[in-house]
MARTIVEX-398417 format. One record per residue (C-alpha): residue number from 1; residue in three letters; chain; x, y, z. Coordinates in Angstrom, 2 decimals, padded with zeros to 5 digits. Each point is the difference from the previous one (the first is absolute). Last residue first. Layout:
REM MARTIVEX-398417
SITE     k     r   c         X         Y         Z
SITE   NUM   Ala   A         X         Y         Z
...
END
This chain:
REM MARTIVEX-398417
SITE     k     r   c         X         Y         Z
SITE   419   Arg   A    067.16    130.52   -058.51
SITE   418   Lys   A    002.17    002.97   -001.03
SITE   417   Gly   A    003.48   -000.96   -001.23
SITE   416   Ile   A    002.79   -001.45    002.13
SITE   415   Leu   A    003.49    001.39   -000.64
SITE   414   Ile   A    002.96   -001.94    001.40
SITE   413   Ala   A    003.14    002.09    000.56
SITE   412   Arg   A    003.52   -001.20    000.81
SITE   411   Phe   A    003.17    002.05    000.33
SITE   410   Asp   A    003.34   -001.61    000.84
SITE   409   Asn   A    003.07    001.82    001.24
SITE   408   Val   A    000.49    003.66    000.81
SITE   407   Asn   A    002.64    000.45   -002.72
SITE   406   Thr   A    000.99    003.05   -002.03
SITE   405   Leu   A    001.59    000.67   -003.38
SITE   404   Thr   A   -003.11   -001.21   -001.88
SITE   403   Pro   A    002.01   -002.31   -002.27
SITE   402   Gly   A   -002.14   -001.03   -002.98
SITE   401   Thr   A   -003.78    000.10    000.28
SITE   400   Val   A   -001.15   -003.32   -001.44
SITE   399   Leu   A   -003.15   -001.60    001.43
SITE   398   Leu   A   -000.44   -003.38   -001.71
SITE   397   Asp   A   -003.44   -000.81   -001.42
SITE   396   Gly   A    000.90   -000.99   -003.57
SITE   395   Leu   A   -001.61   -003.40    000.52
SITE   394   Gly   A    003.12   -002.06   -000.77
SITE   393   Asn   A    002.06    002.46    002.05
SITE   392   Phe   A   -002.36   -000.64    002.89
SITE   391   Phe   A    000.56   -003.76   -000.05
SITE   390   Gly   A    003.70    000.05   -000.84
SITE   389   Trp   A    000.61    002.47    002.83
SITE   388   Pro   A   -001.96   -002.21    002.38
SITE   387   Asp   A    002.36   -002.92   -000.59
SITE   386   Asn   A    000.68   -001.49    003.44
SITE   385   Asp   A   -000.46   -003.50   -001.46
SITE   384   Ala   A   -002.99   -000.73    002.25
SITE   383   Leu   A   -001.44    003.37   -001.01
SITE   382   Met   A    000.41   -000.94   -003.67
SITE   381   Ala   A   -001.80   -003.30    000.55
SITE   380   Lys   A   -002.87    001.70    001.81
SITE   379   Ala   A   -000.43    002.70   -002.66
SITE   378   Asn   A    000.17   -002.26   -003.05
SITE   377   Leu   A    000.51    002.36   -002.94
SITE   376   Gly   A   -001.40   -001.20   -003.33
SITE   375   Ala   A   -001.03    003.47   -001.14
SITE   374   Lys   A   -003.69   -000.84    000.29
SITE   373   Glu   A    000.61   -001.28    003.53
SITE   372   Ala   A    001.86    003.19    000.87
SITE   371   Arg   A   -002.85    002.15   -001.24
SITE   370   Ala   A   -002.43   -001.85    002.27
SITE   369   Leu   A    002.41    000.21    002.96
SITE   368   Thr   A    000.42    003.77   -000.37
SITE   367   Asp   A   -003.70    000.73   -000.65
SITE   366   Pro   A   -000.70    001.66    003.36
SITE   365   Met   A    003.16    002.08   -000.43
SITE   364   Ile   A    003.56   -000.42    001.24
SITE   363   Leu   A    002.85    002.49   -000.15
SITE   362   Ala   A    003.78   -000.30   -000.04
SITE   361   Gly   A    003.24    000.78    001.82
SITE   360   Ala   A    002.85    002.49   -000.31
SITE   359   Asn   A    001.20   -001.61   -003.24
SITE   358   Asp   A    003.61   -000.36   -001.17
SITE   357   Glu   A    000.63   -003.61    001.05
SITE   356   Ser   A    001.65   -001.78    002.94
SITE   355   Gly   A   -002.17    000.96    002.94
SITE   354   Asp   A   -002.46    002.85   -000.31
SITE   353   Ile   A    001.79    003.11   -001.24
SITE   352   Gly   A   -001.53    003.49    000.04
SITE   351   Asp   A    001.28    001.03    003.44
SITE   350   Thr   A   -003.60    000.08    001.25
SITE   349   Asp   A   -000.29   -003.76   -000.47
SITE   348   Gly   A   -003.34   -000.81   -001.53
SITE   347   Ala   A   -003.41   -001.48    000.62
SITE   346   Leu   A   -003.19    000.90   -001.81
SITE   345   Ala   A   -003.46   -001.48    000.44
SITE   344   Tyr   A   -003.47   -000.11   -001.55
SITE   343   Ile   A   -003.21   -001.48    001.37
SITE   342   Asp   A   -003.26    000.66   -001.87
SITE   341   Lys   A   -001.15   -003.62   -000.36
SITE   340   Met   A    001.96   -002.86    001.53
SITE   339   Gly   A    002.20   -001.63   -002.63
SITE   338   Asn   A    001.43   -002.70    002.26
SITE   337   Leu   A    000.76    002.29    002.95
SITE   336   Ala   A    002.54   -002.50    001.37
SITE   335   Ile   A    001.63   -000.56   -003.40
SITE   334   Ala   A    000.24    003.74   -000.62
SITE   333   Leu   A    001.50    000.52    003.46
SITE   332   Ala   A    002.66   -002.68   -000.57
SITE   331   Leu   A    000.96    001.71   -003.26
SITE   330   Leu   A   -000.02    003.39    001.70
SITE   329   Phe   A    002.23   -001.03    002.90
SITE   328   Glu   A    002.49   -001.62   -002.38
SITE   327   Thr   A   -000.03    003.21   -002.06
SITE   326   Asn   A    000.84    001.95    003.14
SITE   325   Arg   A    002.61   -002.46    001.30
SITE   324   Gly   A    002.04   -000.08   -003.16
SITE   323   Gly   A    000.09   -001.62   -003.41
SITE   322   Lys   A    001.57   -002.69   -002.09
SITE   321   Gly   A   -000.47   -003.77   -000.02
SITE   320   Lys   A    002.21   -002.83    001.20
SITE   319   Gly   A   -002.06   -001.32    002.90
SITE   318   Lys   A    000.67   -000.51    003.71
SITE   317   Leu   A    000.75    003.53    001.17
SITE   316   Thr   A   -001.27    000.86    003.48
SITE   315   Ile   A   -001.46    003.41   -000.71
SITE   314   Thr   A   -000.24    002.89    002.45
SITE   313   Thr   A   -002.37    002.85    000.76
SITE   312   Glu   A    001.12    003.52    000.74
SITE   311   Gly   A   -002.23    002.66    001.48
SITE   310   Gly   A   -002.93    001.88   -001.46
SITE   309   Ser   A   -003.79   -000.20   -000.07
SITE   308   Ile   A   -003.05    001.57   -001.57
SITE   307   Leu   A   -003.50   -001.47   -000.26
SITE   306   Val   A   -002.21    002.09   -002.29
SITE   305   Cys   A   -003.68    000.78    000.37
SITE   304   Pro   A   -003.08    000.34   -002.19
SITE   303   Pro   A   -001.15   -001.87    001.92
SITE   302   Glu   A   -001.04   -000.01    003.69
SITE   301   Ala   A    002.93   -000.37    002.34
SITE   300   Pro   A    001.13   -002.59    002.57
SITE   299   Gln   A   -002.36   -001.52   -001.06
SITE   298   Gly   A   -002.59    000.61   -002.72
SITE   297   Arg   A   -001.09   -003.62    000.18
SITE   296   Met   A    000.61   -001.48   -003.47
SITE   295   Ala   A    002.54    002.34   -001.62
SITE   294   Cys   A    001.61    001.11    003.24
SITE   293   Gln   A    000.23   -003.55    001.33
SITE   292   Lys   A    001.42   -001.15   -003.34
SITE   291   Ala   A    002.73    002.67    000.20
SITE   290   Ile   A    000.88   -001.09    003.55
SITE   289   Gly   A    000.35   -003.62   -001.09
SITE   288   Ala   A    002.07    000.96   -003.04
SITE   287   His   A    002.38    001.99    002.23
SITE   286   Val   A    000.49   -003.04    002.23
SITE   285   Leu   A    000.65   -002.26   -002.99
SITE   284   Ala   A    002.42    002.52   -001.51
SITE   283   Val   A    002.03    000.15    003.22
SITE   282   Asp   A    000.44   -003.77   -000.30
SITE   281   Arg   A    001.14    000.34   -003.64
SITE   280   Ala   A    002.55    002.66    000.90
SITE   279   Glu   A    001.44   -001.98    002.92
SITE   278   Gly   A   -000.02    002.22    003.08
SITE   277   Glu   A    000.21    003.69    000.85
SITE   276   Ile   A   -002.41    002.91    000.34
SITE   275   Ser   A    001.57    003.20    001.28
SITE   274   Asp   A   -002.11    002.88   -001.34
SITE   273   Gly   A   -003.37   -001.33    001.12
SITE   272   Leu   A   -003.55   -000.72   -001.13
SITE   271   Ile   A   -000.68    003.54   -001.21
SITE   270   Val   A   -003.67    000.14   -001.02
SITE   269   Pro   A   -000.79    002.64   -002.63
SITE   268   Thr   A   -003.63    000.86   -000.84
SITE   267   Val   A   -000.38    000.86   -003.70
SITE   266   Gly   A   -001.54    003.31   -001.11
SITE   265   Ala   A    002.91    000.91   -002.28
SITE   264   Lys   A    001.27    002.55    002.54
SITE   263   Arg   A    000.11   -002.78    002.59
SITE   262   Ala   A    002.03   -002.25   -002.31
SITE   261   Val   A    002.62    002.71   -000.55
SITE   260   Glu   A    000.10    000.64    003.76
SITE   259   Ala   A    000.63   -003.68    000.66
SITE   258   Ala   A    003.03    000.10   -002.29
SITE   257   Ala   A    001.51    002.82    002.04
SITE   256   Glu   A   -000.78   -001.92    003.20
SITE   255   Leu   A    001.78   -003.08   -001.35
SITE   254   Ser   A    003.03    002.16   -000.81
SITE   253   Ala   A    000.10    001.45    003.51
SITE   252   Gln   A   -000.21   -003.51    001.44
SITE   251   Pro   A    002.88   -001.25   -002.18
SITE   250   Thr   A    002.29    002.67    001.45
SITE   249   Ala   A    001.93    003.06   -001.13
SITE   248   Ile   A    002.34    002.35    001.91
SITE   247   Met   A    000.93   -002.26    002.94
SITE   246   Ile   A    002.79    001.81    001.87
SITE   245   Asn   A    002.94   -001.73    001.69
SITE   244   Glu   A    002.10    002.36    002.14
SITE   243   Val   A    003.43   -001.26    001.06
SITE   242   Ser   A    001.90    001.84    002.73
SITE   241   Ala   A   -000.01   -002.88    002.50
SITE   240   Leu   A    001.19   -002.57   -002.58
SITE   239   Arg   A    003.60   -000.21    001.24
SITE   238   Lys   A   -001.32   -000.17    003.57
SITE   237   Asp   A   -001.53   -003.44   -000.57
SITE   236   Gly   A   -003.26    000.01    001.97
SITE   235   Pro   A   -001.82   -002.33   -002.39
SITE   234   Lys   A    002.56   -002.46   -001.45
SITE   233   Pro   A    002.83    000.45   -002.49
SITE   232   Thr   A    000.40   -003.21   -002.09
SITE   231   Glu   A    001.80   -002.92    001.60
SITE   230   Asp   A    003.44   -001.64   -000.17
SITE   229   Asn   A   -000.36   -002.97    002.39
SITE   228   Lys   A    000.60   -002.54   -002.77
SITE   227   His   A   -002.39   -002.88   -000.82
SITE   226   Leu   A   -001.63    002.03   -002.75
SITE   225   Leu   A    003.34    000.42   -001.77
SITE   224   Ala   A    000.72   -003.75    000.01
SITE   223   Arg   A   -003.47   -000.74   -001.32
SITE   222   Val   A    000.55    002.40   -002.89
SITE   221   Ser   A    003.49   -001.30   -000.79
SITE   220   Ala   A   -001.37   -003.55   -000.18
SITE   219   Pro   A   -002.22    001.02   -002.91
SITE   218   Val   A   -003.75   -000.07    000.64
SITE   217   Glu   A   -002.65   -002.66   -000.57
SITE   216   Ile   A   -003.35    001.46    000.97
SITE   215   Ala   A   -002.27   -002.26    002.05
SITE   214   Tyr   A   -002.60    002.78    000.35
SITE   213   Lys   A    000.08   -000.03    003.81
SITE   212   Asp   A    003.73   -000.76    000.00
SITE   211   Ile   A    000.88    003.22   -001.82
SITE   210   Ile   A   -002.44    001.91    002.20
SITE   209   Ala   A    001.55   -001.46    003.17
SITE   208   Leu   A    003.50    000.89   -001.22
SITE   207   Ala   A   -001.05    003.64   -000.46
SITE   206   Asp   A   -001.51    000.08    003.50
SITE   205   Lys   A    003.24   -001.39    001.47
SITE   204   Asn   A    001.98    002.71   -001.77
SITE   203   Thr   A   -002.17    002.47    001.86
SITE   202   Ser   A   -002.98    002.30   -000.51
SITE   201   Pro   A   -000.51    003.32    001.82
SITE   200   Asp   A    001.88    001.95   -002.68
SITE   199   Pro   A    000.64    003.69    000.61
SITE   198   Val   A   -001.02    002.01   -003.09
SITE   197   Thr   A    002.14    001.79   -002.61
SITE   196   Pro   A    000.61   -002.95   -002.38
SITE   195   Gly   A   -003.50   -001.36    000.75
SITE   194   Ser   A   -000.36   -003.11   -002.16
SITE   193   Ala   A   -001.12    002.12   -002.99
SITE   192   Ile   A   -003.11    000.74    002.09
SITE   191   Ile   A    000.01   -002.60    002.82
SITE   190   Ser   A    001.44    002.11    002.84
SITE   189   Pro   A   -002.31    002.85   -001.01
SITE   188   Asp   A   -003.10   -002.11    000.82
SITE   187   Asp   A   -002.74    001.43   -002.23
SITE   186   Gly   A   -002.52   -002.59    001.29
SITE   185   Pro   A    000.27   -002.17   -003.08
SITE   184   Val   A    002.98    001.10   -002.10
SITE   183   Asp   A    000.39    002.33   -002.99
SITE   182   Ser   A    000.64    003.19    001.93
SITE   181   Ile   A    001.57    003.05   -001.63
SITE   180   Met   A    002.66    001.14    002.42
SITE   179   Leu   A    001.90    003.25    000.54
SITE   178   Ala   A    002.98   -000.78    002.22
SITE   177   Val   A    001.59    002.83    001.95
SITE   176   Ile   A    003.46   -000.66    001.43
SITE   175   Lys   A    002.02    002.44    002.08
SITE   174   Ala   A    003.71   -000.83   -000.25
SITE   173   Pro   A    001.71   -001.75    002.94
SITE   172   His   A   -000.36   -002.75   -001.32
SITE   171   Ala   A   -000.23   -000.85   -003.71
SITE   170   Ala   A    001.18   -003.62    000.45
SITE   169   Ala   A   -002.69   -000.60    002.64
SITE   168   Ala   A   -002.62    001.32   -002.41
SITE   167   Leu   A    001.10   -002.46   -002.69
SITE   166   Arg   A    000.05   -002.88    002.50
SITE   165   Gly   A   -003.59    000.58    001.07
SITE   164   Gly   A   -001.30   -003.34   -001.30
SITE   163   Lys   A    001.63    000.34   -003.41
SITE   162   Ile   A    003.58    000.94   -000.97
SITE   161   Ala   A    002.33   -002.98    000.54
SITE   160   Ser   A   -002.72   -002.46   -000.96
SITE   159   Leu   A   -000.78   -003.67    000.68
SITE   158   His   A   -001.84    000.79    003.23
SITE   157   Lys   A   -002.20    002.62   -001.58
SITE   156   Arg   A   -000.98   -002.29   -002.90
SITE   155   Val   A   -001.31   -002.69    002.35
SITE   154   Val   A   -002.24    002.43    001.87
SITE   153   Asn   A   -000.99    001.48   -003.37
SITE   152   Met   A   -001.38   -003.28   -001.26
SITE   151   Glu   A   -002.05   -000.49    003.16
SITE   150   Ser   A   -001.57    003.46   -000.24
SITE   149   Ile   A   -000.71   -000.47   -003.71
SITE   148   Thr   A   -001.85   -003.21    000.83
SITE   147   Ala   A    001.51   -003.39   -000.86
SITE   146   Gly   A   -001.76   -001.98   -002.76
SITE   145   Ser   A    003.18   -001.87   -000.88
SITE   144   Lys   A    000.62    001.14   -003.56
SITE   143   Leu   A    001.22    003.51    000.86
SITE   142   Leu   A    002.01   -001.38    002.94
SITE   141   Ala   A    001.82   -002.49   -002.24
SITE   140   Lys   A    000.93    002.73   -002.49
SITE   139   Asn   A    001.30    002.22    002.80
SITE   138   Val   A    002.07   -002.79    001.54
SITE   137   Ala   A    001.67   -000.78   -003.31
SITE   136   Gln   A    000.64    003.66   -000.78
SITE   135   Lys   A    001.51    000.56    003.45
SITE   134   Asp   A    002.42   -002.89   -000.48
SITE   133   Glu   A    000.92    001.27   -003.47
SITE   132   Leu   A    000.72    003.43    001.50
SITE   131   Ser   A    002.44   -001.72    002.34
SITE   130   Val   A   -000.24   -000.42    003.78
SITE   129   Gly   A    003.09    000.05    002.23
SITE   128   Glu   A   -000.34    003.67    000.91
SITE   127   Ala   A   -003.58    001.18   -000.35
SITE   126   Pro   A   -001.32    000.42   -003.52
SITE   125   Leu   A   -000.62    003.48   -001.46
SITE   124   Ala   A   -003.07   -000.32   -002.21
SITE   123   Leu   A   -001.89    003.23    000.62
SITE   122   Leu   A   -002.27   -000.54   -003.03
SITE   121   Ala   A   -001.65   -003.14    001.38
SITE   120   Ser   A   -000.98    001.75    003.24
SITE   119   Gly   A   -000.82    003.26   -001.71
SITE   118   Gly   A   -002.95   -001.52   -001.83
SITE   117   Gly   A   -002.47    002.09    001.96
SITE   116   Ser   A    001.09    003.53    000.74
SITE   115   Ile   A    002.74    001.91    001.81
SITE   114   Leu   A    001.44    003.45   -000.74
SITE   113   Cys   A    002.61    000.63    002.68
SITE   112   Leu   A    001.12    003.54    000.87
SITE   111   Val   A    003.33   -000.06    001.82
SITE   110   Leu   A    000.59    003.37    001.66
SITE   109   Asp   A    003.38    001.27    001.21
SITE   108   Asp   A    000.75    002.12    003.08
SITE   107   Ala   A    000.44   -003.11    002.21
SITE   106   Thr   A    002.87   -001.05   -002.25
SITE   105   Leu   A    000.42   -002.41   -002.92
SITE   104   Gly   A    002.91   -002.40   -000.46
SITE   103   Gln   A   -001.87   -002.76   -001.89
SITE   102   Val   A   -003.42    000.70   -001.48
SITE   101   Leu   A    001.11   -000.08   -003.64
SITE   100   Asp   A    001.81   -003.34    000.43
SITE    99   Phe   A   -003.24   -001.83    000.78
SITE    98   Ile   A   -001.63    001.56   -003.07
SITE    97   Arg   A    002.96   -001.09   -002.14
SITE    96   Arg   A   -000.21   -003.57    001.31
SITE    95   Ala   A   -003.75   -000.06   -000.56
SITE    94   Ala   A    000.44    001.18   -003.59
SITE    93   Glu   A    002.65   -002.67   -000.64
SITE    92   Arg   A   -002.20   -002.76    001.42
SITE    91   Gly   A   -003.00    001.20   -001.95
SITE    90   Ala   A    002.00   -000.03   -003.23
SITE    89   Ala   A    001.26   -003.50    000.84
SITE    88   Asp   A   -003.55   -001.38    000.13
SITE    87   Pro   A   -002.87   -000.34    002.45
SITE    86   Val   A   -003.09   -002.19   -000.64
SITE    85   Pro   A   -003.20    002.08    000.23
SITE    84   His   A    001.24    002.29   -001.55
SITE    83   Ala   A    003.18    000.77   -001.93
SITE    82   Ala   A    001.98    003.24   -000.02
SITE    81   Glu   A   -000.24    003.58   -001.23
SITE    80   Val   A    002.01    003.09    000.89
SITE    79   Val   A   -001.16    003.50    000.88
SITE    78   Glu   A    002.65    002.66    000.68
SITE    77   Leu   A   -001.14    003.25    001.57
SITE    76   Arg   A    000.62    003.48   -001.33
SITE    75   Lys   A   -001.77    000.07   -003.37
SITE    74   Thr   A   -002.57   -002.79    000.06
SITE    73   Pro   A   -001.68   -002.07   -002.72
SITE    72   Val   A   -002.29   -002.69    001.49
SITE    71   Arg   A    001.05   -003.67    000.11
SITE    70   Tyr   A   -002.74   -002.60    000.38
SITE    69   Gly   A    000.88   -002.24   -002.97
SITE    68   Tyr   A    002.38   -002.20    002.00
SITE    67   Arg   A   -000.92    000.33    003.68
SITE    66   Thr   A    001.31    002.85    002.12
SITE    65   Val   A    003.24    001.05    001.66
SITE    64   Val   A    000.64    003.40    001.58
SITE    63   Leu   A    003.19    002.06    000.14
SITE    62   Gly   A    001.18    003.18    001.65
SITE    61   Glu   A    000.74    003.68    000.06
SITE    60   Leu   A   -002.12    003.05    000.62
SITE    59   Pro   A    000.61    003.73    000.50
SITE    58   Gly   A   -002.91    002.23    000.97
SITE    57   Asp   A   -003.65    000.71   -000.60
SITE    56   Trp   A   -001.54   -003.44   -000.37
SITE    55   Ala   A   -003.39   -000.28   -001.80
SITE    54   Asp   A    000.95   -001.03   -003.55
SITE    53   Glu   A    002.90   -002.15    001.15
SITE    52   Leu   A   -002.21   -001.77    002.54
SITE    51   Ala   A   -002.66   -000.80   -002.59
SITE    50   Lys   A    002.68   -001.39   -002.34
SITE    49   Ala   A    001.49   -002.14    002.80
SITE    48   Met   A   -003.45   -001.30    000.91
SITE    47   Ala   A   -000.62   -000.92   -003.64
SITE    46   Gly   A    003.21   -002.03   -000.02
SITE    45   Ser   A   -000.75   -001.48    003.44
SITE    44   Ala   A   -003.47   -001.28   -000.90
SITE    43   Lys   A    000.98   -003.58   -000.83
SITE    42   Gly   A    002.33   -000.08    002.97
SITE    41   Ala   A    003.27    001.30    001.36
SITE    40   Gly   A    001.31    003.23    001.40
SITE    39   Ile   A    002.89    002.29    000.83
SITE    38   Ile   A    000.23    003.78    000.16
SITE    37   Val   A    002.82    001.73    001.86
SITE    36   Thr   A   -000.53    003.56    001.22
SITE    35   Arg   A    003.24    001.42    001.35
SITE    34   Gly   A    000.41    002.24    003.04
SITE    33   Lys   A   -002.16    002.56    001.78
SITE    32   Pro   A   -003.10   -002.00   -000.97
SITE    31   Arg   A   -002.90    001.11   -002.20
SITE    30   Gln   A   -003.37   -000.52    001.65
SITE    29   Pro   A   -001.88   -003.25   -000.55
SITE    28   Leu   A   -002.11   -000.90   -003.07
SITE    27   His   A   -003.43   -001.50    000.62
SITE    26   Ala   A   -002.37    001.93   -002.28
SITE    25   Pro   A    002.42   -000.11   -002.96
SITE    24   Val   A    000.08   -003.84   -000.07
SITE    23   Cys   A   -003.68   -000.94   -000.21
SITE    22   Leu   A   -001.32    001.78   -003.08
SITE    21   Ser   A    002.87   -000.53   -002.44
SITE    20   Pro   A    000.58   -003.37    001.67
SITE    19   Leu   A   -003.32   -001.36   -001.33
SITE    18   Ala   A   -001.90   -001.90    002.71
SITE    17   Ala   A   -003.48    001.48   -000.49
SITE    16   Asp   A    000.46   -000.35   -003.76
SITE    15   Val   A    000.21   -003.78    000.27
SITE    14   Ala   A   -003.27   -000.35    001.90
SITE    13   Ala   A   -001.70    002.50   -002.32
SITE    12   Thr   A    001.14   -001.98   -003.04
SITE    11   Phe   A   -001.40   -003.20    001.50
SITE    10   Met   A   -003.33    001.71    000.65
SITE     9   Ala   A   -000.14    001.31   -003.57
SITE     8   Lys   A    000.71   -003.52   -001.27
SITE     7   Leu   A   -002.87   -001.41    002.07
SITE     6   Leu   A   -002.34    002.72   -001.30
SITE     5   Asp   A    001.03   -000.72   -003.59
SITE     4   Pro   A   -000.62   -003.72    000.46
SITE     3   Pro   A   -003.50    000.72    001.43
SITE     2   Thr   A   -000.89    002.37   -002.85
SITE     1   Met   A   -000.13    003.74    000.67
END
């Protein structure tokens, strides 16, 4: 198996470990005395709905919303599509319908929530006094600011009528079971899709602090809302006492699946962490330093070895190029490694889409910079312009998988050949 093939096999294993068809059936609750209402949001929610339909013995009704292009054919449950990462009117309408579905339930009823990454943008039901256009403006500014996913979701919760535990509060007194596929560092359920079924420890004041920290200009309606006393449900809220949040797939489990592929190929896996955050190019410099230490000193592992990590990096956009955080990481990594012999790398988003284009990520090889120079591609200039997609597209080294129908966030692997 060639180094690129091994890296691709590891990425596939990471994705497969989080497929809803495997994860959902093992965590289904017992049938209730009353109705079973299915709701959900996220990039994996369509596939989760299909897996649920196939495994559930009993009547079902409900609606889930997923990203455009991620719909899976279902027979009993409705799956609709909306925009991600910036919400649109379709997401607002889907969120309104989901909110309406959980009204008027009893303690004999079950609300089964299918939650995965991307659900925050897809559940676009603005709080009273805030328009969809206001939310779109704030969302775009957050995506460009360099804010972490945790910070972005704190702001999103407090501008929403459905996130931050408000959906669960609306469904009270029904029993609520949320099946979650984690795409956030630390697997914090209150951050995944902005925690529609989870008590929210953050406050309006916290959201304002994040907006000010990144000097984000927000509409007056947003500031007015965040100065009100209307808060999200907090830990201890009795309306959320019957909620059960279950993590059915995590980034760590996917990293371990990839590590097993490497091990079987005779390559020592080193998992650096499943919750790495920071600017993509800064994370690349750290990873490059560890890779060099392996190649030159045999530490922390003797080659052949592979450094594996997950999490969600960020990009502070300053240029006008195309791409996403995984290709930005790889371009910065290639520059830092400077053609070092026998080092290969892959980085990709496990949902199949890295940033604004249709690729999951890309690969780098020892000759990446040399081939780029021959092709007239200036790596440093393209990184400065935030154009990693243009760089890797020009080399033919993009990783294109199409929608994977799951999402456990970023996957990075750096393969160091035998010394």
